C-alpha positions in Angstrom: -64.1 -84.7 -67.6 -62.8 -87.5 -69.8 -61.3 -86.5 -73.1 -60.5 -88.8 -76.1 -57.0 -87.7 -77.2 -55.8 -89.0 -80.6 -52.3 -90.6 -81.0 -49.1 -88.4 -81.7 -46.6 -90.6 -83.9 -42.8 -90.5 -83.5 -42.6 -90.0 -79.8 -39.2 -91.4 -78.0 -40.9 -93.4 -75.2 -40.5 -96.3 -72.6 -43.3 -98.8 -72.3 -43.6 -101.1 -69.1 -46.5 -103.9 -69.6 -47.6 -105.7 -66.8 -48.0 -109.6 -67.9 -51.5 -111.0 -66.5 -52.6 -114.1 -65.0 -52.7 -115.7 -68.7 -49.4 -114.9 -69.9 -50.0 -116.4 -73.4 -52.7 -113.6 -74.1 -51.2 -110.8 -72.2 -47.4 -110.6 -73.3 -46.4 -108.1 -75.8 -44.0 -109.3 -78.7 -41.3 -106.8 -79.6 -43.0 -105.7 -82.8 -46.5 -105.1 -81.2 -47.7 -101.6 -81.3 -49.6 -100.5 -78.6 -50.5 -97.7 -76.4 -51.9 -93.9 -76.6 -48.9 -92.9 -78.1 -48.3 -96.0 -80.0 -45.2 -97.8 -79.5 -43.3 -101.2 -80.2 -40.6 -102.8 -78.0 -42.6 -102.8 -74.6 -41.0 -104.1 -71.5 -43.1 -106.9 -70.2 -42.7 -107.5 -66.5 -44.3 -110.7 -64.6 -44.9 -110.2 -60.9 -44.1 -112.7 -58.7 -47.3 -114.2 -57.4 -46.4 -117.0 -55.0 -48.0 -115.1 -51.8 -51.6 -115.9 -52.2 -52.7 -113.1 -50.1 -50.6 -110.3 -52.5 -48.8 -108.7 -49.6 -45.5 -109.9 -50.8 -46.0 -110.2 -54.5 -43.7 -107.9 -56.8 -41.2 -108.0 -59.7 -38.2 -105.8 -61.1 -37.0 -105.2 -64.6 -33.3 -104.1 -64.1 -33.0 -103.1 -67.7 -35.2 -101.5 -69.9 -35.4 -100.8 -73.6 -37.0 -97.8 -75.4 -39.6 -97.7 -78.4 -36.7 -98.2 -80.9 -35.5 -101.3 -79.0 -32.5 -99.8 -77.6 -31.2 -100.2 -73.9 -31.7 -97.2 -71.7 -28.8 -97.2 -69.5 -29.4 -97.1 -65.8 -33.2 -97.5 -66.1 -35.1 -100.0 -64.1 -39.0 -100.6 -63.0 -40.0 -102.2 -59.7 -43.3 -103.0 -58.5 -44.5 -103.8 -54.8 -47.9 -103.7 -53.2 -48.8 -100.2 -51.3 -48.7 -100.3 -48.0 -51.4 -102.4 -46.1 -52.8 -103.6 -49.8 -51.8 -106.5 -51.9 -51.1 -106.9 -55.6 -52.1 -110.1 -57.9 -51.4 -110.8 -61.6 -55.0 -111.1 -63.5 -56.6 -110.5 -66.8 -58.8 -107.6 -67.9 -61.7 -108.0 -70.3 -61.6 -107.1 -73.8 -63.6 -103.7 -73.4 -63.9 -103.3 -77.1 -60.1 -103.3 -77.6 -58.3 -105.3 -80.3 -54.9 -106.2 -81.5 -52.2 -105.1 -79.6 -53.9 -102.8 -77.6 -56.0 -105.7 -76.3 -52.9 -107.7 -75.4 -52.0 -104.4 -73.6 -55.3 -104.2 -71.7 -55.4 -108.0 -71.1 -52.3 -108.1 -68.7 -53.3 -106.9 -65.2 -51.8 -106.4 -62.0 -53.9 -105.0 -58.9 -55.7 -103.8 -57.1 -52.9 -101.6 -55.3 -49.6 -101.7 -56.9 -46.9 -99.2 -56.1 -44.3 -98.6 -59.1 -41.2 -96.9 -58.9 -39.1 -96.2 -62.1 -35.6 -94.8 -61.9 -33.3 -93.6 -64.4 -35.6 -91.9 -66.7 -33.6 -90.3 -69.4 -35.6 -87.6 -70.7 -35.2 -84.0 -69.4 -39.0 -83.5 -69.4 -41.8 -86.2 -70.0 -45.2 -87.2 -69.6 -46.3 -90.4 -67.9 -49.4 -92.3 -68.8 -51.0 -94.7 -66.5 -53.3 -97.3 -67.8 -56.0 -99.0 -66.3 -57.7 -102.1 -66.8 -60.9 -104.2 -65.6 -62.8 -107.0 -65.7 -66.3 -107.1 -66.6 -67.7 -104.9 -63.8 -65.2 -101.8 -64.2 -64.6 -99.7 -61.2 -62.9 -96.7 -59.9 -59.2 -95.8 -59.1 -57.2 -93.1 -57.5 -53.4 -92.8 -59.2 -51.0 -90.7 -57.5 -47.6 -89.7 -58.8 -44.5 -88.3 -56.6 -40.7 -88.2 -56.8 -39.0 -91.5 -55.6 -37.2 -91.1 -52.4 -33.8 -89.1 -52.9 -34.7 -87.9 -56.4 -34.0 -84.5 -58.0 -36.4 -82.8 -60.2 -40.3 -82.5 -60.0 -43.5 -83.9 -61.2 -47.0 -82.8 -62.4 -48.3 -80.3 -60.1 -51.7 -81.9 -60.3 -50.5 -85.1 -58.8 -53.5 -87.0 -58.5 -56.2 -88.2 -60.8 -59.2 -90.6 -60.5 -60.2 -92.9 -63.1 -63.9 -94.5 -63.6 -63.3 -97.5 -65.7 -66.1 -98.4 -68.1 -67.2 -98.8 -71.6 -65.5 -96.7 -74.2 -65.9 -99.0 -77.1 -62.2 -100.0 -77.4 -60.8 -96.5 -77.3 -58.4 -94.8 -74.8 -60.1 -92.1 -73.0 -58.1 -90.1 -70.6 -59.5 -88.9 -67.1 -59.1 -85.1 -66.0 -61.0 -85.8 -62.6 -59.0 -84.6 -59.8 -61.6 -85.7 -57.2 -63.5 -89.0 -56.6 -67.2 -87.0 -57.1 -65.8 -85.9 -60.2 -64.8 -89.2 -61.8 -68.2 -90.6 -60.2 -70.3 -88.3 -62.4 -67.8 -88.3 -65.6 -68.6 -90.3 -68.8 -65.8 -92.6 -67.8 -62.0 -93.1 -68.9 -59.4 -96.0 -69.1 -56.1 -93.9 -68.4 -54.3 -90.8 -66.7 -51.6 -88.8 -67.8 -49.1 -86.8 -65.7 -47.4 -84.0 -67.6 -44.3 -82.1 -67.7 -42.4 -84.2 -65.3 -38.3 -83.5 -64.6 -37.8 -86.1 -61.9 -35.1 -88.9 -62.7 -37.1 -91.1 -60.5 -40.7 -91.4 -59.9 -43.2 -93.4 -57.8 -46.8 -94.2 -58.7 -49.2 -95.5 -56.3 -52.3 -96.9 -57.6 -55.4 -97.5 -55.9 -57.9 -99.8 -57.8 -60.1 -100.8 -54.8 -62.2 -97.8 -54.5 -65.3 -99.6 -56.0 -65.3 -103.0 -57.6 -61.7 -103.9 -58.6 -59.4 -102.1 -61.0 -56.1 -103.2 -62.3 -53.0 -101.7 -64.1 -52.0 -102.7 -67.2 -49.0 -100.5 -68.2 -47.0 -97.2 -67.6 -45.4 -95.4 -70.8 -42.8 -92.6 -70.1 -43.1 -90.3 -73.4 -40.6 -87.7 -74.2 -42.4 -84.1 -73.9 -40.9 -83.0 -76.8 -43.2 -85.3 -78.7 -46.1 -85.9 -76.2 -49.2 -84.1 -75.3 -49.6 -80.2 -75.6 
């Protein structure tokens, strides 16, 4: 079941935004406030799209800042294609979003990125994964796990399915844990993994289940200010 959840102010967070094919319309400025937990200082990541088949495309940010613009010591994010798949930069449709949230949704990588985030500073945190799509929408499977060699744990519900369709420019979370449940839901455009403690995580996002879904960003939110 998809639920519309209001934003919570005052959260400590780290946002990673994927720049789309049209960088001029899909790059967040430092002052832009976007996301379910609204924040500024999103870290824009541009993937290398030199491989037309997508298999070797990817990118890394070795330095990240938090929502206050302060450097997060030891934190980094890297993106590659899931094994046997590919990723490209693209541009999402508006889907009713506006302002900074539209910029967030315009940036797209897909359909099957593998995203590894290291050096997460929070003792307990929630992970928001933002989907986006062209005019046709589609279905996605999104999975979280500890990165190789990491201590700590991740949400015991490690997989959610997203059914991207018209939500009138609102962020709507998916709670669907099966593809069948997602197909019969009213739709959604992000998932959240709660109560994680692992210092390093990997997200595998398959947006090629039906039509084509991309992913516009990942947000790490200190659970002291996240969803209850």
